[in-house]
Structures are given as structure tokens and as C-alpha cells.
C-alpha positions in Angstrom: 23.8 6.5 -13.7 22.0 3.4 -13.8 24.3 0.9 -12.3 24.8 2.9 -9.2 20.8 2.3 -8.8 21.1 -0.9 -9.1 23.6 -1.1 -6.4 21.0 0.8 -4.0 18.6 -1.3 -4.2 20.5 -4.6 -3.6 22.1 -2.2 -0.7 18.1 -1.9 0.3 17.4 -5.4 -0.1 21.0 -6.5 2.2 20.3 -3.9 4.9 16.3 -5.2 5.2 15.1 -2.1 3.7 12.0 -1.8 2.1 13.0 -1.3 -1.5 11.4 1.8 -3.1 9.1 0.0 -5.4 7.3 -1.4 -2.2 7.4 2.0 -0.6 5.4 3.5 -3.4 2.9 1.1 -3.4 2.6 1.7 0.7 2.3 5.4 -0.1 -0.6 4.9 -3.2 -2.3 2.6 -1.1 -2.5 5.0 1.4 -3.5 7.9 -1.1 -6.2 5.7 -2.2 -7.5 5.2 1.4 -7.5 8.5 2.3 -9.3 9.5 -1.3 -12.1 7.1 -0.5 -12.3 7.7 3.2 -13.6 11.1 1.9 -16.1 9.9 -0.3 -17.5 6.7 2.0 -18.1 9.0 5.1 -14.7 8.2 6.4 -13.8 4.4 5.9 -12.5 3.0 2.6 -14.2 -0.4 1.1 -11.3 -2.4 0.7 -12.6 -4.3 -2.3 -12.7 -0.9 -4.3 -8.9 -0.2 -2.9 -8.0 -3.6 -4.4 -9.6 -2.7 -7.9 -8.6 0.7 -8.0 -4.6 -0.4 -6.8 -4.8 -3.0 -9.9 -6.5 -0.9 -12.5 -4.3 2.2 -11.8 -1.1 0.7 -10.8 -0.9 -2.8 -11.7 -0.8 -4.2 -8.6 -1.8 -7.9 -8.0 -4.5 -8.8 -5.7 -2.8 -10.6 -3.6 -0.2 -8.1 -3.4 -2.7 -5.3 -2.2 -4.0 -7.5 0.5 -0.1 -8.5 1.8 0.5 -4.2 1.8 -3.1 -4.0 3.5 -1.8 -6.8 6.5 1.7 -5.1 6.5 0.2 -1.8 6.8 -2.0 -2.9 9.5 0.5 -5.3 11.5 2.1 -1.4 12.2 -0.5 0.1 13.3 -1.3 2.4 10.0 -4.5 1.5 9.1 -7.1 -0.3 10.7 -10.4 -2.2 9.8 -13.4 -0.1 11.7 -15.7 -2.3 10.3 -15.9 -5.8 8.0 -14.7 -5.2 4.5 -13.5 -1.6 5.3 -9.9 0.2 5.9 -9.4 3.5 7.7 -5.9 5.5 8.5 -5.3 5.8 11.9 
């Protein structure tokens, strides 16, 4: 039930794992990058990604920028040109 789920999220936090909602945001962002890579010749405009994440998924601009920074740090995406992102 709902209580078990709450417990699970708490355990995720305690163990230092990414909460599911965060993992979902990373996944959504990566899917968007893929989508726009196709439209923009292999690289996704960062400003459009931010706008789309805000509009579609109600994620704040600061949050999207943080997700992008983390994905860059993890080596999942990179910036082939200023203002563009690409999946590695």
C-alpha cells in the first residue's frame, strides 16, 4: 500500500540512491534530448529542452539545469556546441 511506498522512498534517500521521481526526470530529459537531436541534426538546443521540461513535466528551470549538470558530470551527455546538448 501507500505506506510501504513511502517507506521505500525514505530508504532510497537513506541509502543515498536517487529517488524514483528524480530518476524519472533524468529519463524524461534524456528522451527529450534524443527527440530533439533528431530534429536539430544530432544536437538538442538547451533552451528548448528547458522550456519543454517546464511545459510538459512542470520541472523548474533551476531543476532542469541541475539535471543537465548532473548528467554531464556522469558523462551521459555533453555539450558539442554552446547551448546544445548531445547524448554520449
